[in-house]
N, C-alpha and C positions, 0 to 999 in steps of 0.2 A: 845532633850538629851534623856528624858523619852523613846521616838519611838528609838533610839538610842540603848539602853539599854536592849531596848524589843527584837533589833533584835539580840543582843550579846546572851539573853538567847534563842533564839529559835536556834542558827546556836551550841551553847556550847548544846543543850539537843538532836539535832540530831547526833552530834558528839558522847554521851557516847549513845542516845539508849534512851528505853525506856522500862518499867520492867511494863507490862499491868497486870501481875496477876502473882501466884507462877511460875517461871521456866516458865517465857510467854514471852518472852525480843520481843521488835522490834530492828535490827539496821539497820540502813542505811547503804546501799555498796558505798553512795555516800554525795554529797552536795543536799540538798534538793532544785531543782529552788521554786523561790518565784513567785506570779504573782502582777503586778501592772496593779491595775484597775484604768482609767481614766475617768474623767469628763463622755466624751460622752460614756465610758465602751468599749474605744479600749483598750484591756492589751497586756500587753509586759511583757515579762519572762529572770529570770533574778538570776541569780546565783550567790551568797554571799559566802567566803571564810571565816574563820575565822577570817584573820588577814585582809579583806576588812572589817568588820563593829566592829573589835577593832577598827579598823585607825578613822573610821565615830565614833566612840563614845568619842574618845579622841577632834574630833576635835569638836563635840558638846560641850564638858566639854569645852572647852578653848573659843570657842564662848559664852556660859552662864557667864563666868567669865569676860569676855569683858565685858559683859553689866551689872556687879552690882549681879550675884548670890552668893549667901556666900555658898558654899560645901564644907567648913571646919568647922560648924556645930556640934553641936555634933548629932549623928545620931540618929533616932528615931529605938528603938528595940520594935519589935513584936515579943510577944511571944502567943504561943498557948495555951488552956484552957488547965487543966485539964483533961477534958472532953476527948477531942481531945484526950490525948496523949493515954487516958486509950485507947481505940478506935484503935487507931494504932498498940499499944502494943500488944493487942489481936489478932487484925487481923494478924500480926507478927507469934508471938504464934503459932498463928492455923495454916497458911502456912508454919513454920517449924515442927508442929507436924502432916501436913499430909506428907509433905516430908517425913521424917523420917519412917509414916506407909508406905506409896511406898515403900523406900528403905527394909524393913522389910521382906513386900509379895514380893521382887522381887528376893530377893538372898537369 
């Protein structure tokens, strides 16, 4: 189930693109192929769509419930430390300030 969730995250991220740095985004022009590497080193290339991975995840959840996993328990909520929040805010503020300076210089 966790592997299926990872595939959902991977496909969704590819669809939304990657913000590499300020004004530098990587946008995929289609589904990214994945490689399945077997124990003997042979490689099979597959392409998974959003529908494929969502269906796989739903099947995994159903299978987990069928063997007794309680997936309705109170979720664990992870929160970042204040230090990380501060670093991210500073980074965003710097990126916005750099963009404003570039706009002033160019216009």
